[in-house]
PDB file of N, CA, C and O in Angstrom:
ATOM      1  N   MET A   1       5.974   3.967 -17.459  1.00  0.00           N
ATOM      2  CA  MET A   1       6.639   4.222 -16.442  1.00  0.00           C
ATOM      3  C   MET A   1       8.018   3.725 -16.549  1.00  0.00           C
ATOM      4  O   MET A   1       8.238   2.516 -16.494  1.00  0.00           O
ATOM      5  N   ASP A   2       9.332   4.925 -16.759  1.00  0.00           N
ATOM      6  CA  ASP A   2      10.360   4.380 -16.891  1.00  0.00           C
ATOM      7  C   ASP A   2      11.127   3.576 -15.704  1.00  0.00           C
ATOM      8  O   ASP A   2      10.382   3.107 -14.844  1.00  0.00           O
ATOM      9  N   ARG A   3      12.232   3.404 -15.582  1.00  0.00           N
ATOM     10  CA  ARG A   3      13.235   2.707 -14.074  1.00  0.00           C
ATOM     11  C   ARG A   3      12.982   4.443 -13.273  1.00  0.00           C
ATOM     12  O   ARG A   3      12.004   4.282 -12.544  1.00  0.00           O
ATOM     13  N   GLU A   4      13.186   5.078 -13.218  1.00  0.00           N
ATOM     14  CA  GLU A   4      13.783   6.072 -12.001  1.00  0.00           C
ATOM     15  C   GLU A   4      12.314   6.509 -11.346  1.00  0.00           C
ATOM     16  O   GLU A   4      12.156   6.546 -10.126  1.00  0.00           O
ATOM     17  N   PRO A   5      11.572   6.737 -12.010  1.00  0.00           N
ATOM     18  CA  PRO A   5       9.747   6.652 -10.636  1.00  0.00           C
ATOM     19  C   PRO A   5       9.227   5.537  -9.934  1.00  0.00           C
ATOM     20  O   PRO A   5       8.376   5.484  -9.046  1.00  0.00           O
ATOM     21  N   LYS A   6      10.260   4.172 -10.804  1.00  0.00           N
ATOM     22  CA  LYS A   6       9.549   2.907 -10.483  1.00  0.00           C
ATOM     23  C   LYS A   6      10.697   2.965  -9.162  1.00  0.00           C
ATOM     24  O   LYS A   6      10.240   2.943  -8.019  1.00  0.00           O
ATOM     25  N   GLU A   7      11.902   3.025  -9.332  1.00  0.00           N
ATOM     26  CA  GLU A   7      12.710   3.614  -7.769  1.00  0.00           C
ATOM     27  C   GLU A   7      12.320   4.193  -7.106  1.00  0.00           C
ATOM     28  O   GLU A   7      12.178   3.689  -5.992  1.00  0.00           O
ATOM     29  N   ILE A   8      12.054   5.054  -7.221  1.00  0.00           N
ATOM     30  CA  ILE A   8      11.919   6.108  -6.249  1.00  0.00           C
ATOM     31  C   ILE A   8      10.727   5.709  -4.982  1.00  0.00           C
ATOM     32  O   ILE A   8      10.791   5.898  -3.767  1.00  0.00           O
ATOM     33  N   LEU A   9       9.566   5.040  -5.892  1.00  0.00           N
ATOM     34  CA  LEU A   9       8.268   4.549  -5.683  1.00  0.00           C
ATOM     35  C   LEU A   9       8.656   3.219  -4.729  1.00  0.00           C
ATOM     36  O   LEU A   9       7.928   3.126  -3.741  1.00  0.00           O
ATOM     37  N   ARG A  10       9.350   2.514  -4.817  1.00  0.00           N
ATOM     38  CA  ARG A  10       9.645   1.613  -4.483  1.00  0.00           C
ATOM     39  C   ARG A  10      10.927   1.512  -3.343  1.00  0.00           C
ATOM     40  O   ARG A  10      11.020   0.496  -2.655  1.00  0.00           O
ATOM     41  N   LYS A  11      11.755   2.464  -3.216  1.00  0.00           N
ATOM     42  CA  LYS A  11      12.017   3.157  -2.093  1.00  0.00           C
ATOM     43  C   LYS A  11      10.891   4.015  -0.691  1.00  0.00           C
ATOM     44  O   LYS A  11      11.110   4.004   0.520  1.00  0.00           O
ATOM     45  N   GLN A  12      10.007   4.515  -1.250  1.00  0.00           N
ATOM     46  CA  GLN A  12       9.374   5.011  -0.709  1.00  0.00           C
ATOM     47  C   GLN A  12       8.402   3.691   0.373  1.00  0.00           C
ATOM     48  O   GLN A  12       8.177   3.324   1.526  1.00  0.00           O
ATOM     49  N   PHE A  13       8.200   3.501  -0.666  1.00  0.00           N
ATOM     50  CA  PHE A  13       7.025   2.132  -0.212  1.00  0.00           C
ATOM     51  C   PHE A  13       8.392   1.382   0.841  1.00  0.00           C
ATOM     52  O   PHE A  13       7.863   1.096   1.915  1.00  0.00           O
ATOM     53  N   VAL A  14       9.630   1.066   0.864  1.00  0.00           N
ATOM     54  CA  VAL A  14      10.541  -0.082   1.708  1.00  0.00           C
ATOM     55  C   VAL A  14      10.326   1.374   3.169  1.00  0.00           C
ATOM     56  O   VAL A  14      10.151   0.927   4.303  1.00  0.00           O
ATOM     57  N   LEU A  15      10.349   2.498   3.056  1.00  0.00           N
ATOM     58  CA  LEU A  15      10.674   2.908   3.840  1.00  0.00           C
ATOM     59  C   LEU A  15       9.334   3.389   5.174  1.00  0.00           C
ATOM     60  O   LEU A  15       9.559   3.723   6.338  1.00  0.00           O
ATOM     61  N   ALA A  16       8.227   3.286   4.605  1.00  0.00           N
ATOM     62  CA  ALA A  16       6.685   2.945   5.226  1.00  0.00           C
ATOM     63  C   ALA A  16       5.993   1.776   5.355  1.00  0.00           C
ATOM     64  O   ALA A  16       4.977   1.679   6.044  1.00  0.00           O
ATOM     65  N   TRP A  17       6.534   0.783   4.666  1.00  0.00           N
ATOM     66  CA  TRP A  17       6.484  -0.490   5.114  1.00  0.00           C
ATOM     67  C   TRP A  17       7.662  -0.482   6.526  1.00  0.00           C
ATOM     68  O   TRP A  17       7.170  -1.090   7.476  1.00  0.00           O
ATOM     69  N   SER A  18       8.863  -0.010   6.780  1.00  0.00           N
ATOM     70  CA  SER A  18       9.310  -0.358   7.336  1.00  0.00           C
ATOM     71  C   SER A  18       9.003   0.542   8.751  1.00  0.00           C
ATOM     72  O   SER A  18       9.650   0.191   9.738  1.00  0.00           O
ATOM     73  N   GLU A  19       8.199   1.506   8.886  1.00  0.00           N
ATOM     74  CA  GLU A  19       7.407   2.291   9.795  1.00  0.00           C
ATOM     75  C   GLU A  19       6.145   1.312  10.378  1.00  0.00           C
ATOM     76  O   GLU A  19       5.927   1.238  11.587  1.00  0.00           O
ATOM     77  N   VAL A  20       5.151   0.396   9.134  1.00  0.00           N
ATOM     78  CA  VAL A  20       4.794  -0.736   9.364  1.00  0.00           C
ATOM     79  C   VAL A  20       4.964  -1.326  10.381  1.00  0.00           C
ATOM     80  O   VAL A  20       4.437  -1.325  11.494  1.00  0.00           O
ATOM     81  N   SER A  21       6.382  -2.244   9.524  1.00  0.00           N
ATOM     82  CA  SER A  21       7.049  -3.342  10.802  1.00  0.00           C
ATOM     83  C   SER A  21       7.303  -3.263  12.178  1.00  0.00           C
ATOM     84  O   SER A  21       7.381  -4.081  13.095  1.00  0.00           O
ATOM     85  N   PHE A  22       7.390  -2.280  12.086  1.00  0.00           N
ATOM     86  CA  PHE A  22       8.219  -1.609  13.163  1.00  0.00           C
ATOM     87  C   PHE A  22       6.981  -1.704  15.138  1.00  0.00           C
ATOM     88  O   PHE A  22       7.009  -1.972  16.339  1.00  0.00           O
ATOM     89  N   ALA A  23       5.841  -1.056  13.556  1.00  0.00           N
ATOM     90  CA  ALA A  23       4.565  -1.177  14.543  1.00  0.00           C
ATOM     91  C   ALA A  23       4.082  -2.077  14.901  1.00  0.00           C
ATOM     92  O   ALA A  23       3.382  -1.960  15.907  1.00  0.00           O
ATOM     93  N   TYR A  24       4.213  -3.405  14.266  1.00  0.00           N
ATOM     94  CA  TYR A  24       4.245  -5.021  13.879  1.00  0.00           C
ATOM     95  C   TYR A  24       4.679  -5.523  14.751  1.00  0.00           C
ATOM     96  O   TYR A  24       4.011  -6.176  15.553  1.00  0.00           O
ATOM     97  N   GLN A  25       6.120  -5.316  14.828  1.00  0.00           N
ATOM     98  CA  GLN A  25       7.193  -5.830  15.950  1.00  0.00           C
ATOM     99  C   GLN A  25       6.847  -5.310  17.243  1.00  0.00           C
ATOM    100  O   GLN A  25       7.373  -6.109  18.018  1.00  0.00           O
ATOM    101  N   GLN A  26       6.256  -4.416  17.929  1.00  0.00           N
ATOM    102  CA  GLN A  26       6.500  -3.492  19.083  1.00  0.00           C
ATOM    103  C   GLN A  26       4.506  -3.970  19.544  1.00  0.00           C
ATOM    104  O   GLN A  26       4.005  -3.264  20.419  1.00  0.00           O
ATOM    105  N   ALA A  27       3.705  -4.968  18.989  1.00  0.00           N
ATOM    106  CA  ALA A  27       2.718  -5.167  18.869  1.00  0.00           C
ATOM    107  C   ALA A  27       1.553  -3.880  18.809  1.00  0.00           C
ATOM    108  O   ALA A  27       0.517  -3.892  19.475  1.00  0.00           O
ATOM    109  N   ARG A  28       1.842  -3.086  18.132  1.00  0.00           N
ATOM    110  CA  ARG A  28       0.618  -1.749  17.976  1.00  0.00           C
ATOM    111  C   ARG A  28      -0.164  -2.468  16.814  1.00  0.00           C
ATOM    112  O   ARG A  28      -1.322  -2.079  16.669  1.00  0.00           O
ATOM    113  N   ILE A  29       0.213  -3.304  16.094  1.00  0.00           N
ATOM    114  CA  ILE A  29      -0.904  -4.142  14.709  1.00  0.00           C
ATOM    115  C   ILE A  29      -1.431  -5.274  15.661  1.00  0.00           C
ATOM    116  O   ILE A  29      -0.675  -6.000  16.305  1.00  0.00           O
ATOM    117  N   ASN A  30      -2.679  -5.347  15.688  1.00  0.00           N
ATOM    118  CA  ASN A  30      -3.197  -6.680  15.311  1.00  0.00           C
ATOM    119  C   ASN A  30      -4.552  -7.068  14.414  1.00  0.00           C
ATOM    120  O   ASN A  30      -5.451  -7.725  14.939  1.00  0.00           O
ATOM    121  N   SER A  31      -4.619  -6.726  13.353  1.00  0.00           N
ATOM    122  CA  SER A  31      -5.281  -6.891  12.336  1.00  0.00           C
ATOM    123  C   SER A  31      -4.639  -6.473  11.170  1.00  0.00           C
ATOM    124  O   SER A  31      -3.802  -5.571  11.203  1.00  0.00           O
ATOM    125  N   GLU A  32      -4.980  -7.090  10.065  1.00  0.00           N
ATOM    126  CA  GLU A  32      -4.915  -6.989   8.724  1.00  0.00           C
ATOM    127  C   GLU A  32      -5.675  -5.322   8.265  1.00  0.00           C
ATOM    128  O   GLU A  32      -5.317  -4.860   7.181  1.00  0.00           O
ATOM    129  N   ARG A  33      -6.600  -4.575   9.042  1.00  0.00           N
ATOM    130  CA  ARG A  33      -7.333  -3.799   8.686  1.00  0.00           C
ATOM    131  C   ARG A  33      -6.168  -2.949   9.051  1.00  0.00           C
ATOM    132  O   ARG A  33      -5.641  -2.054   8.391  1.00  0.00           O
ATOM    133  N   THR A  34      -5.772  -3.552  10.614  1.00  0.00           N
ATOM    134  CA  THR A  34      -4.588  -2.063  11.393  1.00  0.00           C
ATOM    135  C   THR A  34      -3.226  -1.874  10.510  1.00  0.00           C
ATOM    136  O   THR A  34      -2.713  -0.759  10.403  1.00  0.00           O
ATOM    137  N   ALA A  35      -2.711  -2.952   9.929  1.00  0.00           N
ATOM    138  CA  ALA A  35      -1.462  -2.951   8.683  1.00  0.00           C
ATOM    139  C   ALA A  35      -2.050  -2.081   8.016  1.00  0.00           C
ATOM    140  O   ALA A  35      -1.544  -0.961   8.089  1.00  0.00           O
ATOM    141  N   GLN A  36      -3.222  -2.223   7.191  1.00  0.00           N
ATOM    142  CA  GLN A  36      -3.515  -1.711   5.609  1.00  0.00           C
ATOM    143  C   GLN A  36      -3.823  -0.214   6.379  1.00  0.00           C
ATOM    144  O   GLN A  36      -3.490   0.587   5.505  1.00  0.00           O
ATOM    145  N   ALA A  37      -4.188   0.419   7.314  1.00  0.00           N
ATOM    146  CA  ALA A  37      -4.516   1.514   7.551  1.00  0.00           C
ATOM    147  C   ALA A  37      -2.877   2.211   8.500  1.00  0.00           C
ATOM    148  O   ALA A  37      -2.419   3.341   8.672  1.00  0.00           O
ATOM    149  N   ALA A  38      -2.660   1.496   8.706  1.00  0.00           N
ATOM    150  CA  ALA A  38      -0.949   2.504   8.782  1.00  0.00           C
ATOM    151  C   ALA A  38       0.151   2.046   7.441  1.00  0.00           C
ATOM    152  O   ALA A  38       1.219   2.657   7.445  1.00  0.00           O
ATOM    153  N   LEU A  39       0.048   1.536   6.881  1.00  0.00           N
ATOM    154  CA  LEU A  39       0.233   1.349   5.631  1.00  0.00           C
ATOM    155  C   LEU A  39      -0.119   2.798   4.464  1.00  0.00           C
ATOM    156  O   LEU A  39       0.560   3.607   3.832  1.00  0.00           O
ATOM    157  N   PHE A  40      -1.501   2.520   4.654  1.00  0.00           N
ATOM    158  CA  PHE A  40      -2.106   4.297   4.119  1.00  0.00           C
ATOM    159  C   PHE A  40      -1.721   5.633   4.892  1.00  0.00           C
ATOM    160  O   PHE A  40      -1.907   6.806   4.570  1.00  0.00           O
ATOM    161  N   ALA A  41      -1.250   5.192   5.780  1.00  0.00           N
ATOM    162  CA  ALA A  41      -1.048   6.465   6.369  1.00  0.00           C
ATOM    163  C   ALA A  41       0.395   7.346   5.694  1.00  0.00           C
ATOM    164  O   ALA A  41       0.647   8.354   5.034  1.00  0.00           O
ATOM    165  N   ALA A  42       1.265   5.912   6.536  1.00  0.00           N
ATOM    166  CA  ALA A  42       2.852   6.100   6.047  1.00  0.00           C
ATOM    167  C   ALA A  42       2.664   6.392   4.620  1.00  0.00           C
ATOM    168  O   ALA A  42       3.349   7.287   4.126  1.00  0.00           O
ATOM    169  N   MET A  43       1.770   5.709   3.850  1.00  0.00           N
ATOM    170  CA  MET A  43       2.095   5.970   1.900  1.00  0.00           C
ATOM    171  C   MET A  43       1.797   7.085   1.623  1.00  0.00           C
ATOM    172  O   MET A  43       2.187   7.702   0.632  1.00  0.00           O
ATOM    173  N   SER A  44       0.850   7.589   2.723  1.00  0.00           N
ATOM    174  CA  SER A  44       0.050   8.633   2.046  1.00  0.00           C
ATOM    175  C   SER A  44       1.192   9.804   2.501  1.00  0.00           C
ATOM    176  O   SER A  44       0.917  10.768   1.787  1.00  0.00           O
ATOM    177  N   ALA A  45       2.004  10.058   3.105  1.00  0.00           N
ATOM    178  CA  ALA A  45       2.243  10.919   3.825  1.00  0.00           C
ATOM    179  C   ALA A  45       4.045  10.670   2.824  1.00  0.00           C
ATOM    180  O   ALA A  45       4.486  11.800   2.617  1.00  0.00           O
ATOM    181  N   SER A  46       4.799   9.826   2.382  1.00  0.00           N
ATOM    182  CA  SER A  46       5.834   9.605   1.966  1.00  0.00           C
ATOM    183  C   SER A  46       6.045   9.577   0.408  1.00  0.00           C
ATOM    184  O   SER A  46       7.135   9.765  -0.133  1.00  0.00           O
ATOM    185  N   VAL A  47       4.618   9.264  -0.381  1.00  0.00           N
ATOM    186  CA  VAL A  47       5.021   9.200  -2.317  1.00  0.00           C
ATOM    187  C   VAL A  47       5.049  10.779  -2.185  1.00  0.00           C
ATOM    188  O   VAL A  47       4.485  11.494  -1.357  1.00  0.00           O
ATOM    189  N   GLU A  48       5.363  10.904  -2.590  1.00  0.00           N
ATOM    190  CA  GLU A  48       5.557  12.551  -3.741  1.00  0.00           C
ATOM    191  C   GLU A  48       4.685  12.666  -5.045  1.00  0.00           C
ATOM    192  O   GLU A  48       4.635  11.573  -5.611  1.00  0.00           O
ATOM    193  N   ASN A  49       4.158  13.405  -5.534  1.00  0.00           N
ATOM    194  CA  ASN A  49       3.362  13.498  -6.526  1.00  0.00           C
ATOM    195  C   ASN A  49       2.355  12.429  -7.051  1.00  0.00           C
ATOM    196  O   ASN A  49       2.239  12.169  -8.249  1.00  0.00           O
ATOM    197  N   SER A  50       1.585  11.788  -5.990  1.00  0.00           N
ATOM    198  CA  SER A  50       1.116   9.902  -5.702  1.00  0.00           C
ATOM    199  C   SER A  50      -0.259  10.929  -4.962  1.00  0.00           C
ATOM    200  O   SER A  50      -0.344  12.129  -4.702  1.00  0.00           O
ATOM    201  N   ILE A  51      -1.053   9.940  -4.831  1.00  0.00           N
ATOM    202  CA  ILE A  51      -2.122   9.694  -3.955  1.00  0.00           C
ATOM    203  C   ILE A  51      -2.215   8.472  -4.304  1.00  0.00           C
ATOM    204  O   ILE A  51      -2.100   7.885  -5.380  1.00  0.00           O
ATOM    205  N   VAL A  52      -2.566   7.986  -2.652  1.00  0.00           N
ATOM    206  CA  VAL A  52      -2.611   7.098  -2.496  1.00  0.00           C
ATOM    207  C   VAL A  52      -4.277   6.650  -2.050  1.00  0.00           C
ATOM    208  O   VAL A  52      -4.870   7.345  -1.226  1.00  0.00           O
ATOM    209  N   ILE A  53      -5.102   5.152  -2.823  1.00  0.00           N
ATOM    210  CA  ILE A  53      -6.446   5.360  -2.363  1.00  0.00           C
ATOM    211  C   ILE A  53      -6.519   4.046  -1.361  1.00  0.00           C
ATOM    212  O   ILE A  53      -5.567   3.268  -1.299  1.00  0.00           O
ATOM    213  N   CYS A  54      -7.560   3.884  -0.685  1.00  0.00           N
ATOM    214  CA  CYS A  54      -7.700   3.020   0.243  1.00  0.00           C
ATOM    215  C   CYS A  54      -8.782   1.937  -0.167  1.00  0.00           C
ATOM    216  O   CYS A  54      -9.759   2.646  -0.408  1.00  0.00           O
ATOM    217  N   GLU A  55      -9.202   0.502  -0.403  1.00  0.00           N
ATOM    218  CA  GLU A  55      -9.645   0.248  -1.074  1.00  0.00           C
ATOM    219  C   GLU A  55     -10.950   0.579  -2.086  1.00  0.00           C
ATOM    220  O   GLU A  55     -12.164   0.511  -1.898  1.00  0.00           O
ATOM    221  N   PRO A  56     -10.107   0.984  -3.287  1.00  0.00           N
ATOM    222  CA  PRO A  56     -11.038   1.507  -4.323  1.00  0.00           C
ATOM    223  C   PRO A  56     -11.672   0.175  -4.843  1.00  0.00           C
ATOM    224  O   PRO A  56     -11.180  -0.933  -4.630  1.00  0.00           O
ATOM    225  N   THR A  57     -12.669   0.377  -5.454  1.00  0.00           N
ATOM    226  CA  THR A  57     -13.734  -0.927  -6.486  1.00  0.00           C
ATOM    227  C   THR A  57     -12.727  -0.558  -7.919  1.00  0.00           C
ATOM    228  O   THR A  57     -12.260   0.574  -8.050  1.00  0.00           O
ATOM    229  N   ILE A  58     -12.465  -1.677  -8.969  1.00  0.00           N
ATOM    230  CA  ILE A  58     -11.875  -1.523  -9.976  1.00  0.00           C
ATOM    231  C   ILE A  58     -12.634  -2.374 -10.693  1.00  0.00           C
ATOM    232  O   ILE A  58     -12.675  -3.575 -10.426  1.00  0.00           O
ATOM    233  N   ALA A  59     -13.519  -1.655 -11.979  1.00  0.00           N
ATOM    234  CA  ALA A  59     -14.161  -3.002 -13.309  1.00  0.00           C
ATOM    235  C   ALA A  59     -12.881  -3.263 -13.704  1.00  0.00           C
ATOM    236  O   ALA A  59     -11.942  -2.556 -14.068  1.00  0.00           O
ATOM    237  N   LEU A  60     -13.072  -4.581 -13.534  1.00  0.00           N
ATOM    238  CA  LEU A  60     -11.701  -5.047 -14.791  1.00  0.00           C
ATOM    239  C   LEU A  60     -12.481  -6.081 -15.584  1.00  0.00           C
ATOM    240  O   LEU A  60     -13.253  -6.824 -14.978  1.00  0.00           O
ATOM    241  N   GLU A  61     -12.268  -6.218 -17.448  1.00  0.00           N
ATOM    242  CA  GLU A  61     -12.738  -7.468 -18.362  1.00  0.00           C
ATOM    243  C   GLU A  61     -11.473  -8.216 -18.311  1.00  0.00           C
ATOM    244  O   GLU A  61     -10.281  -7.926 -18.407  1.00  0.00           O
ATOM    245  N   PRO A  62     -12.201  -9.343 -18.114  1.00  0.00           N
ATOM    246  CA  PRO A  62     -13.418  -9.909 -17.975  1.00  0.00           C
ATOM    247  C   PRO A  62     -13.686 -10.747 -16.777  1.00  0.00           C
ATOM    248  O   PRO A  62     -14.563 -11.606 -16.678  1.00  0.00           O
ATOM    249  N   ILE A  63     -12.689 -10.335 -15.749  1.00  0.00           N
ATOM    250  CA  ILE A  63     -12.629 -10.787 -14.625  1.00  0.00           C
ATOM    251  C   ILE A  63     -14.008 -10.015 -13.524  1.00  0.00           C
ATOM    252  O   ILE A  63     -14.557 -10.715 -12.672  1.00  0.00           O
ATOM    253  N   GLY A  64     -14.185  -9.346 -13.618  1.00  0.00           N
ATOM    254  CA  GLY A  64     -15.153  -8.134 -12.921  1.00  0.00           C
ATOM    255  C   GLY A  64     -15.032  -7.753 -12.081  1.00  0.00           C
ATOM    256  O   GLY A  64     -13.819  -7.636 -12.251  1.00  0.00           O
ATOM    257  N   ARG A  65     -15.227  -7.221 -10.773  1.00  0.00           N
ATOM    258  CA  ARG A  65     -14.615  -5.858  -9.462  1.00  0.00           C
ATOM    259  C   ARG A  65     -13.472  -6.447  -8.867  1.00  0.00           C
ATOM    260  O   ARG A  65     -13.677  -7.563  -8.391  1.00  0.00           O
ATOM    261  N   VAL A  66     -12.914  -6.228  -8.817  1.00  0.00           N
ATOM    262  CA  VAL A  66     -11.590  -5.882  -7.831  1.00  0.00           C
ATOM    263  C   VAL A  66     -11.195  -4.873  -6.759  1.00  0.00           C
ATOM    264  O   VAL A  66     -10.979  -3.720  -7.131  1.00  0.00           O
ATOM    265  N   VAL A  67     -11.106  -5.108  -5.774  1.00  0.00           N
ATOM    266  CA  VAL A  67     -10.632  -4.661  -4.505  1.00  0.00           C
ATOM    267  C   VAL A  67      -8.969  -4.283  -4.062  1.00  0.00           C
ATOM    268  O   VAL A  67      -8.635  -4.915  -3.060  1.00  0.00           O
ATOM    269  N   PRO A  68      -8.371  -3.788  -4.366  1.00  0.00           N
ATOM    270  CA  PRO A  68      -6.944  -3.943  -3.779  1.00  0.00           C
ATOM    271  C   PRO A  68      -6.823  -3.192  -2.499  1.00  0.00           C
ATOM    272  O   PRO A  68      -7.332  -2.073  -2.438  1.00  0.00           O
ATOM    273  N   ASP A  69      -6.312  -3.603  -1.654  1.00  0.00           N
ATOM    274  CA  ASP A  69      -6.056  -3.026  -0.407  1.00  0.00           C
ATOM    275  C   ASP A  69      -5.840  -1.186  -0.395  1.00  0.00           C
ATOM    276  O   ASP A  69      -6.481  -0.250   0.084  1.00  0.00           O
ATOM    277  N   LEU A  70      -4.732  -1.305  -1.101  1.00  0.00           N
ATOM    278  CA  LEU A  70      -4.276   0.031  -1.857  1.00  0.00           C
ATOM    279  C   LEU A  70      -3.505   0.252  -2.873  1.00  0.00           C
ATOM    280  O   LEU A  70      -2.512  -0.396  -3.202  1.00  0.00           O
ATOM    281  N   LEU A  71      -4.112   1.480  -3.548  1.00  0.00           N
ATOM    282  CA  LEU A  71      -3.808   1.825  -5.006  1.00  0.00           C
ATOM    283  C   LEU A  71      -2.959   3.064  -4.874  1.00  0.00           C
ATOM    284  O   LEU A  71      -3.190   3.953  -4.054  1.00  0.00           O
ATOM    285  N   VAL A  72      -1.781   3.067  -5.890  1.00  0.00           N
ATOM    286  CA  VAL A  72      -0.846   4.133  -5.711  1.00  0.00           C
ATOM    287  C   VAL A  72      -1.276   4.758  -7.348  1.00  0.00           C
ATOM    288  O   VAL A  72      -0.902   4.185  -8.371  1.00  0.00           O
ATOM    289  N   LEU A  73      -2.058   5.930  -7.350  1.00  0.00           N
ATOM    290  CA  LEU A  73      -2.091   6.367  -8.908  1.00  0.00           C
ATOM    291  C   LEU A  73      -0.732   8.020  -8.810  1.00  0.00           C
ATOM    292  O   LEU A  73      -0.403   8.695  -7.835  1.00  0.00           O
ATOM    293  N   GLN A  74      -0.359   8.097 -10.091  1.00  0.00           N
ATOM    294  CA  GLN A  74       0.170   9.471 -10.567  1.00  0.00           C
ATOM    295  C   GLN A  74      -0.418   9.595 -11.699  1.00  0.00           C
ATOM    296  O   GLN A  74      -0.374   8.885 -12.704  1.00  0.00           O
ATOM    297  N   GLY A  75      -1.316  11.132 -11.329  1.00  0.00           N
ATOM    298  CA  GLY A  75      -2.457  11.237 -12.803  1.00  0.00           C
ATOM    299  C   GLY A  75      -3.463  10.553 -12.502  1.00  0.00           C
ATOM    300  O   GLY A  75      -4.062  10.526 -11.427  1.00  0.00           O
ATOM    301  N   ASN A  76      -3.779   9.676 -13.962  1.00  0.00           N
ATOM    302  CA  ASN A  76      -4.311   8.839 -13.843  1.00  0.00           C
ATOM    303  C   ASN A  76      -3.933   7.690 -14.320  1.00  0.00           C
ATOM    304  O   ASN A  76      -4.730   6.814 -14.656  1.00  0.00           O
ATOM    305  N   GLN A  77      -3.185   7.630 -14.363  1.00  0.00           N
ATOM    306  CA  GLN A  77      -2.247   6.088 -14.401  1.00  0.00           C
ATOM    307  C   GLN A  77      -1.693   5.477 -12.757  1.00  0.00           C
ATOM    308  O   GLN A  77      -1.044   5.924 -11.812  1.00  0.00           O
ATOM    309  N   VAL A  78      -2.478   4.054 -13.159  1.00  0.00           N
ATOM    310  CA  VAL A  78      -1.716   3.690 -11.346  1.00  0.00           C
ATOM    311  C   VAL A  78      -0.464   3.029 -11.403  1.00  0.00           C
ATOM    312  O   VAL A  78      -0.211   2.115 -12.189  1.00  0.00           O
ATOM    313  N   THR A  79       0.281   3.476 -10.603  1.00  0.00           N
ATOM    314  CA  THR A  79       1.675   3.114 -10.535  1.00  0.00           C
ATOM    315  C   THR A  79       2.131   1.818  -9.605  1.00  0.00           C
ATOM    316  O   THR A  79       3.221   1.247  -9.579  1.00  0.00           O
ATOM    317  N   ALA A  80       0.835   1.528  -8.795  1.00  0.00           N
ATOM    318  CA  ALA A  80       2.103   0.356  -7.668  1.00  0.00           C
ATOM    319  C   ALA A  80      -0.138   0.052  -7.014  1.00  0.00           C
ATOM    320  O   ALA A  80      -1.025   0.848  -6.705  1.00  0.00           O
ATOM    321  N   ALA A  81      -0.066  -1.620  -7.129  1.00  0.00           N
ATOM    322  CA  ALA A  81      -1.656  -2.279  -6.534  1.00  0.00           C
ATOM    323  C   ALA A  81      -0.528  -2.906  -5.598  1.00  0.00           C
ATOM    324  O   ALA A  81       0.591  -3.364  -5.831  1.00  0.00           O
ATOM    325  N   VAL A  82      -1.480  -2.693  -4.146  1.00  0.00           N
ATOM    326  CA  VAL A  82      -1.001  -3.381  -2.928  1.00  0.00           C
ATOM    327  C   VAL A  82      -2.056  -4.764  -2.222  1.00  0.00           C
ATOM    328  O   VAL A  82      -3.260  -4.586  -2.407  1.00  0.00           O
ATOM    329  N   GLU A  83      -1.855  -5.437  -1.827  1.00  0.00           N
ATOM    330  CA  GLU A  83      -2.442  -6.446  -1.581  1.00  0.00           C
ATOM    331  C   GLU A  83      -1.662  -6.680  -0.267  1.00  0.00           C
ATOM    332  O   GLU A  83      -0.435  -6.682  -0.366  1.00  0.00           O
ATOM    333  N   LEU A  84      -2.377  -6.937   1.308  1.00  0.00           N
ATOM    334  CA  LEU A  84      -1.946  -7.176   1.992  1.00  0.00           C
ATOM    335  C   LEU A  84      -2.553  -8.580   2.562  1.00  0.00           C
ATOM    336  O   LEU A  84      -3.733  -8.928   2.512  1.00  0.00           O
ATOM    337  N   LYS A  85      -1.226  -9.446   3.229  1.00  0.00           N
ATOM    338  CA  LYS A  85      -1.819 -10.164   3.943  1.00  0.00           C
ATOM    339  C   LYS A  85      -1.333 -10.237   4.917  1.00  0.00           C
ATOM    340  O   LYS A  85      -0.222  -9.714   5.005  1.00  0.00           O
ATOM    341  N   PHE A  86      -2.040 -11.063   6.395  1.00  0.00           N
ATOM    342  CA  PHE A  86      -1.607 -10.279   7.845  1.00  0.00           C
ATOM    343  C   PHE A  86      -1.670 -11.943   8.779  1.00  0.00           C
ATOM    344  O   PHE A  86      -2.491 -12.860   8.741  1.00  0.00           O
ATOM    345  N   VAL A  87      -0.471 -11.758   9.511  1.00  0.00           N
ATOM    346  CA  VAL A  87       0.092 -13.499  10.520  1.00  0.00           C
ATOM    347  C   VAL A  87      -0.325 -12.491  11.314  1.00  0.00           C
ATOM    348  O   VAL A  87      -0.014 -11.304  11.209  1.00  0.00           O
ATOM    349  N   PRO A  88      -1.241 -13.132  12.338  1.00  0.00           N
ATOM    350  CA  PRO A  88      -0.827 -12.977  13.730  1.00  0.00           C
ATOM    351  C   PRO A  88       0.271 -12.701  14.301  1.00  0.00           C
ATOM    352  O   PRO A  88       1.360 -12.993  13.806  1.00  0.00           O
ATOM    353  N   HIS A  89       0.087 -11.964  15.675  1.00  0.00           N
ATOM    354  CA  HIS A  89       1.553 -12.591  16.370  1.00  0.00           C
ATOM    355  C   HIS A  89       2.047 -13.962  16.918  1.00  0.00           C
ATOM    356  O   HIS A  89       3.123 -14.551  16.810  1.00  0.00           O
ATOM    357  N   ASP A  90       0.936 -14.244  17.512  1.00  0.00           N
ATOM    358  CA  ASP A  90       1.267 -15.328  18.340  1.00  0.00           C
ATOM    359  C   ASP A  90       0.830 -16.887  17.415  1.00  0.00           C
ATOM    360  O   ASP A  90       0.349 -17.949  17.809  1.00  0.00           O
ATOM    361  N   PHE A  91       1.218 -16.454  16.183  1.00  0.00           N
ATOM    362  CA  PHE A  91       1.172 -17.288  15.024  1.00  0.00           C
ATOM    363  C   PHE A  91       2.360 -18.259  14.977  1.00  0.00           C
ATOM    364  O   PHE A  91       2.474 -19.051  14.042  1.00  0.00           O
TER     365      PHE A  91
END
């Protein structure tokens, strides 16, 4: 993937993440699963010419199966894999 599509994807991710971040700051996200769902919805709405998949199981040699939180595909090429980590509001 050349630089221009990567930059477009990065900008779309930043936009989607700002929506999730705002919802978190408003205490509307209370778990990692909710954050994952919010980011999936925001990414699905913002990425163009791509498919966002939530929790796909991927077989990788030699490490076995992995399950990222989100995977972004353009055609049959993976353009991004996202793994979220959540910190509760009162931490």
